[in-house]
C-alpha positions in Angstrom: 48.8 -21.9 109.8 49.2 -20.7 106.3 52.4 -22.8 105.9 50.5 -26.0 107.0 47.9 -25.5 104.3 50.5 -25.1 101.5 52.2 -28.2 102.7 49.0 -30.1 102.7 48.1 -29.0 99.1 51.6 -30.0 97.9 51.4 -33.4 99.5 47.9 -34.0 98.0 49.0 -32.9 94.5 52.1 -35.2 94.8 50.0 -38.1 95.8 47.6 -37.5 92.8 50.4 -37.4 90.4 51.7 -40.7 91.8 48.3 -42.3 91.5 47.9 -41.2 87.9 51.4 -42.5 86.9 50.8 -45.8 88.7 47.4 -46.2 86.8 49.0 -45.3 83.5 51.8 -47.9 83.9 49.4 -50.6 85.0 47.2 -50.3 81.7 48.0 -52.9 79.0 48.9 -51.6 75.5 46.0 -51.8 73.1 45.8 -55.0 71.0 45.8 -54.7 67.2 42.4 -55.5 65.7 42.2 -57.8 62.8 41.0 -56.4 59.5 37.3 -57.3 58.9 36.7 -59.7 56.0 33.4 -59.3 54.1 31.7 -62.3 52.5 30.7 -61.7 48.9 29.5 -63.7 45.9 31.2 -63.1 42.6 30.8 -63.9 38.9 33.0 -63.5 35.9 32.2 -60.6 33.6 31.0 -61.8 30.2 29.4 -60.5 27.0 25.9 -61.1 25.7 22.9 -59.5 23.9 20.8 -56.7 25.3 17.9 -54.6 24.0 16.1 -51.4 24.9 12.3 -51.8 24.7 9.2 -49.7 24.9 5.9 -51.1 26.2 2.7 -50.0 24.4 -0.9 -51.2 24.1 -3.5 -51.3 21.3 -6.2 -53.4 19.7 -6.1 -56.0 17.0 -7.8 -54.8 13.8 -8.5 -56.3 10.5 -6.1 -55.3 7.7 -9.2 -54.4 5.6 -12.8 -54.2 6.7 -15.5 -53.7 4.0 -19.2 -53.3 4.4 -20.6 -54.6 1.2 -23.9 -52.8 0.2 -26.3 -53.2 -2.7 -26.1 -50.5 -5.4 -29.6 -51.4 -6.7 -32.9 -51.8 -4.9 -35.0 -54.9 -4.9 -35.7 -58.2 -3.2 -32.8 -60.4 -2.0 -33.1 -63.6 -4.0 -30.1 -65.5 -2.7 -27.3 -65.3 -0.2 -24.7 -68.0 -1.0 -21.2 -68.6 -2.2 -19.8 -71.2 -4.5 -17.5 -73.7 -2.7 -14.3 -75.1 -4.1 -16.3 -78.2 -5.2 -18.7 -76.0 -7.2 -21.7 -76.4 -4.8 -23.4 -73.3 -3.3 -23.0 -72.8 0.4 -25.0 -70.5 2.7 -23.5 -67.1 3.3 -22.9 -67.1 7.0 -20.4 -65.5 9.5 -17.1 -67.3 9.3 -17.3 -68.2 5.6 -14.2 -67.5 3.6 -14.7 -65.6 0.3 -12.5 -64.6 -2.6 -12.3 -61.3 -4.4 -14.9 -61.2 -7.2 -16.9 -64.2 -5.8 -20.6 -63.7 -5.9 -22.2 -63.4 -2.5 -25.9 -62.4 -3.2 -28.4 -61.8 -5.9 -31.0 -59.0 -6.0 -34.2 -59.5 -8.2 -32.0 -61.0 -10.9 -34.9 -61.9 -13.2 -36.3 -58.4 -13.2 -32.9 -56.9 -14.2 -32.5 -59.5 -16.9 -35.9 -58.5 -18.3 -34.9 -54.8 -18.2 -31.8 -55.6 -20.2 -33.9 -57.5 -22.8 -36.4 -54.6 -23.0 -33.5 -52.1 -23.5 -32.0 -54.3 -26.2 -35.4 -54.3 -28.0 -35.6 -50.5 -27.8 -32.1 -50.2 -29.3 -33.1 -52.5 -32.2 -36.3 -50.5 -32.8 -34.3 -47.2 -32.7 -31.8 -48.7 -35.2 -34.7 -49.6 -37.6 -36.1 -46.1 -37.1 -32.9 -44.4 -37.9 -32.3 -46.5 -41.0 -35.7 -45.5 -42.3 -35.1 -41.8 -41.4 -31.7 -41.9 -43.2 -33.3 -43.4 -46.3 -36.0 -40.7 -46.3 -33.5 -38.0 -45.8 -31.4 -39.1 -48.8 -34.6 -39.4 -50.9 -35.7 -35.9 -50.0 -32.3 -34.4 -50.6 -32.2 -36.0 -54.1 -35.7 -34.7 -54.9 -34.9 -31.2 -53.6 -31.7 -31.1 -55.8 -33.8 -32.2 -58.8 -36.4 -29.6 -58.1 -39.2 -32.1 -57.2 -39.3 -31.3 -53.4 -39.4 -28.2 -51.4 -36.7 -27.0 -49.0 -39.2 -27.5 -46.2 -39.6 -31.2 -47.1 -35.8 -31.6 -47.1 -35.4 -29.9 -43.8 -38.2 -32.0 -42.2 -36.5 -35.2 -43.4 -33.1 -34.1 -42.0 -34.7 -33.3 -38.7 -36.5 -36.6 -38.5 -33.1 -38.4 -39.1 -31.4 -36.4 -36.3 -34.3 -37.2 -33.9 -34.0 -40.9 -34.8 -30.3 -40.7 -34.1 -30.9 -39.1 -30.7 -33.5 -41.8 -29.8 -30.9 -44.5 -30.8 -28.3 -42.9 -28.5 -30.9 -42.7 -25.7 -31.8 -46.4 -26.2 -28.2 -47.4 -26.1 -27.7 -45.4 -22.9 -30.7 -47.1 -21.3 -29.3 -50.5 -22.4 -26.0 -49.7 -20.8 -27.7 -48.6 -17.6 -29.8 -51.8 -17.6 -26.7 -53.9 -18.0 -25.0 -52.1 -15.2 -28.0 -52.7 -12.9 -27.9 -56.4 -13.9 -24.3 -56.6 -13.0 -24.8 -54.8 -9.7 -27.7 -57.1 -8.9 -25.1 -59.8 -8.5 -23.2 -58.7 -5.3 -19.6 -59.7 -5.3 -16.7 -59.4 -2.8 -14.2 -56.7 -3.5 -11.5 -58.4 -1.3 -10.3 -61.8 -0.1 -11.5 -62.3 3.4 -13.9 -63.8 5.9 -17.6 -62.8 6.4 -17.7 -61.3 9.9 -21.4 -60.1 9.8 -24.5 -60.8 7.8 -27.0 -57.9 7.9 -30.0 -59.2 5.9 -31.8 -62.5 5.0 -33.2 -63.9 1.8 -36.5 -62.3 0.9 -35.7 -58.9 2.5 -36.5 -55.8 0.4 -33.6 -53.5 0.3 -32.8 -50.0 -1.0 -29.6 -48.9 -2.8 -26.9 -48.5 -0.1 -28.3 -51.0 2.4 -25.6 -53.2 3.8 -25.7 -57.0 3.0 -22.5 -58.4 4.6 -19.2 -57.3 6.2 -16.1 -59.0 4.9 -12.7 -58.6 6.7 -9.2 -59.5 5.6 -7.8 -61.0 8.8 -5.0 -63.1 7.3 -3.0 -60.0 7.9 -4.0 -57.9 11.0 -2.7 -54.6 12.3 -2.3 -52.9 15.7 -2.5 -49.1 16.0 -0.6 -47.9 19.0 0.1 -44.4 20.3 3.5 -43.2 21.3 4.7 -39.9 22.8 6.1 -37.4 20.4 9.5 -37.4 22.2 10.1 -41.0 21.0 10.0 -40.0 17.3 13.7 -40.5 16.8 13.6 -44.0 18.4 10.5 -45.4 16.6 11.1 -46.0 12.9 9.5 -48.0 10.1 10.9 -51.5 10.4 11.4 -51.4 14.1 10.9 -55.0 15.5 7.9 -55.6 17.7 6.7 -58.4 19.9 2.9 -58.8 20.4 1.1 -60.7 23.1 -2.7 -61.1 23.6 -4.4 -62.2 26.8 -6.3 -65.0 25.0 -2.9 -66.6 24.1 -0.6 -65.8 27.1 2.1 -68.2 26.1 2.3 -67.1 22.4 4.5 -64.2 21.2 3.8 -62.9 17.7 6.7 -61.2 15.9 6.1 -58.2 13.7 7.5 -54.9 12.5 6.3 -51.3 12.4 4.6 -50.9 9.0 4.0 -47.2 9.0 4.0 -44.0 11.1 1.2 -41.7 10.4 2.4 -38.3 9.2 0.1 -36.3 11.6 -0.2 -36.5 15.3 -3.5 -37.4 16.9 -5.5 -34.2 17.5 -6.8 -35.2 20.9 -3.7 -36.8 22.5 -1.0 -35.2 20.4 0.7 -38.6 20.1 2.2 -40.4 17.2 0.0 -43.1 15.6 2.1 -46.2 14.8 0.7 -49.1 12.7 2.1 -52.6 13.1 1.2 -55.3 10.7 1.6 -59.1 11.2 0.8 -62.3 9.4 -2.2 -64.2 10.8 -2.5 -67.2 8.5 -3.7 -69.4 11.3 -6.4 -66.9 12.2 -5.3 -67.0 15.9 -5.7 -63.2 16.3 -9.2 -61.8 16.2 -10.2 -58.2 15.5 -11.0 -56.6 18.9 -8.4 -58.5 20.9 -6.4 -56.3 23.4 -2.7 -56.4 22.4 0.4 -55.7 24.5 3.2 -54.4 22.2 6.9 -54.4 22.9 9.0 -52.3 20.5 12.7 -53.1 20.4 14.2 -49.7 19.9 17.8 -50.7 20.4 19.6 -54.0 20.3 23.3 -55.0 20.7 25.1 -58.3 20.6 28.5 -59.3 22.0 28.6 -56.4 24.5 29.5 -56.5 28.3 26.4 -57.2 30.3 26.0 -57.1 34.1 23.0 -57.6 36.4 21.3 -54.3 37.1 21.3 -54.6 40.9 25.1 -54.8 41.1 25.6 -51.3 39.7 25.6 -48.7 42.5 25.5 -44.9 42.5 24.0 -43.0 39.6 21.8 -40.5 41.3 24.4 -38.0 42.4 27.7 -40.0 42.2 28.9 -41.8 39.0 27.9 -45.4 38.5 30.3 -47.9 40.0 30.7 -51.6 40.7 33.1 -53.6 42.8 35.6 -56.0 41.2 37.8 -58.4 43.2 41.5 -58.9 42.6 43.5 -61.1 45.1 40.6 -61.1 47.5 40.5 -57.3 47.6 37.4 -55.3 46.5 38.1 -52.4 44.2 35.6 -49.7 43.5 35.4 -49.3 39.7 33.6 -46.5 37.9 31.5 -47.7 34.9 29.6 -46.1 32.0 26.1 -47.4 31.4 24.7 -48.1 27.9 21.4 -49.8 27.2 19.3 -50.5 30.3 17.0 -53.5 30.3 14.6 -54.6 33.0 17.2 -56.7 34.9 20.6 -55.8 33.3 22.8 -53.1 32.1 25.2 -52.8 29.2 28.6 -51.5 30.3 30.3 -49.3 27.8 33.4 -48.6 29.8 35.0 -49.7 33.0 34.7 -53.5 32.8 36.2 -56.1 30.6 35.2 -59.7 30.0 37.0 -62.0 32.4 37.1 -59.7 35.4 35.7 -60.8 38.7 32.6 -58.9 39.7 30.9 -58.7 43.1 27.2 -59.6 42.6 26.1 -60.0 46.2 27.4 -58.3 49.4 28.6 -55.1 47.6 26.5 -52.9 49.9 29.0 -53.7 52.8 32.1 -52.9 50.8 34.3 -49.9 50.3 37.4 -49.5 48.2 40.2 -51.8 49.4 38.0 -54.1 51.6 39.3 -57.6 52.0 36.6 -60.1 50.9 35.9 -63.8 51.3 34.3 -65.6 48.3 31.2 -67.5 49.3 28.0 -68.8 47.9 24.9 -66.6 48.0 23.2 -68.9 50.6 26.2 -68.4 52.9 25.8 -64.6 52.9 24.0 -63.4 56.1 
């Protein structure tokens, strides 16, 4: 019985081996798979210009803004400017004025009368001092001849000194009256445009009351704030492009005029002043300005589209170049980064063939097919 079981097991094992061998010989050898070709779009590496920029915002301001006030009290007699033709024109907002041009007159006749009265007082004081000097000389001569007392001599000398003091006072009053007369004619301290009129003819004003505001807006400025960490990049003379919402298609070119020596106390940021010409008066004080500072700029350097550069987070930056329809992974060194392109400092040369679409499906050594972008699925 035991012998029969052993025989049975041996026969079953033998049959199993035969079945496996038969199945193995019946299988066909594996076919060789063709190497997959990846469709890509390419372009030739070339050189160009690139710049590094910084976006800031600020407000358009007048280069100079002056509140012109009266230095003397009185009634406003006139508010007018003399035109180029010599005719007076009403002083209103928007009128262009020149430095030294008269804008208003305050009680002019009264101040003229005060000057005339002061001159008359000077003349009277001059007559008085002349008489006092003659009397002084006469008393001194009489005293030396023994015909007058020392008291009489001293009295004559005192009278002459008092007359001289009154003449000095009269002259000082005349000078003050002449100053008031000059100040009663209000003139512009700068070239500019009247941006606000604060009074009307006939108003009574005090010394210090504002009359008009004049702004120099043929040159305007923008004050922008930049973080302290950019202090080495932002320098006087740095080019700037300025846009305003009111003129969306217009770009105004300017440069950094100055960098304030102290940081803003509240924001701890640098205060940067940009000035630009505004001869056509297109820019108005109060406009919101978008400022682009060009902190770096290079010409004739290798430039590639930004989205063709892979890696960079953990791995080095790399691109794929094509040689004889084979893609090669190539490490590159990045320079200036612009919104849509990179400067390549090392790794690429002009004339090489660069993969610009389809690179996400590649690895080093992949065979590629050159197609147009619309053919890449």
